[in-house]
Structure formats: structure tokens, C-alpha cells
Phi, psi and omega in degrees: 000125182277172187296321182296315180297319179296319178296321178295318179295319178295319178299316177297320179297318179294318177298318177297319178295319178295319178296321178294319177295321177297315178300316179296319179296318178294322179293319180292328180272003178062038182242021184290335176256112185281325180269191181280353176084025177112200183281121183229167170229158187262135173234157176231157176210145179250135181231145175291327180214120181265358179060235181253024180296135183233161173300149183077004175291148181288154170247125184232152172224125184056032178082358182261133180292118181239354181182195184210144175287130181257331183203143175232118181224172176258127177286118185290347181267310183266348183058038174249159175286126179255117183252125176253133182223152175252129181241143180303133185297333182280002176241114181250128179258142176297158183299331182264025178290159181245136176249130179233147172265116184243165180242134177279104182081187183290315182235027183278184179291156179264153179212168177266129174248126180252124175255118182292146177266203183240008182295149180280335178270144181260158173291142178249178180299131179087356180288161179247131174282118187273335180265110183227158174230122184290171179290147174269118182264120185301321181297321178295320179296317180294316178298319179295320178297314180295321178296316179295322178294321179291325180289332180290336180092170185286338184277346185260000000 
């Protein structure tokens, strides 16, 4: 094998490694799908506390990826977090479905979990999911636990 062929093979190997690192970085940043991922419709949900939910967070139902959060804002009238999400058009949720902010693992990223209801009518584009459950904030749970322990006194 001459020197030129060896240099070309090493160059290809380096390019392959750079492409693999780029793919890994995009996967870790949740940016592997650049477009909306096909035909979608928009849903909204209001939460008292959104925790660390961010735009581009996944929307899942039964653990299956069905959409993506597109925007998180504060509703100036109700002072609740307003979450806008795009859901795949081929998945229709009943009107009485529930949206929850869940955490992947103990300290993982947060995502929206939708539990379908039993209503015969489905949510349409632009509808708002009225039944929601806010994020569980670990700091609040720890503070509540410590407060309760302090209220019990030293003898209990």
C-alpha cells in the first residue's frame, strides 16, 4: 500500500469520525429532526408550573413519541405556563385527554405525556387540553419534607 492510499484512508476515517460526532451532538441536543416531522396539528395546554420544560421537548403517549413542544410562554391573563405543541396528524386524542409534565428518569429532561380519555369527540387543531398536571419540582418536595420533619419536633 503506497503512501497516498494510506493518506486517503486515514482522511476518510477522520471524516467518518467527524460525521459520527456531529450525529451524536445533534442527537444529544434533540435536534435530529430539522423539520416538523410531517403533517401535524397544534394543541395547547396550561400548567401552573412547567418546571424545566423547554421548546423542542418531546410529546409522548404510552411512551411513544407523537409530537414536539413548539413554544412555552406565560399567559398574561391567568399567569399560567402556556405550552404549545405539535402532534402528528395521524394520532387523534379524545377531548377529555390529560396532559402531564413528566421527567425522564430521576434528573432527566422533562416532556409532555398525554393520556387519552374516553370521549367520542377528538381534539382539533388549535384546541386546548383542559385537564393538566403540572411538573413535580424536586426542590419543592425536599423543602416540604424538611418542613414537615421540623414541624414534628425533635422527639418524633
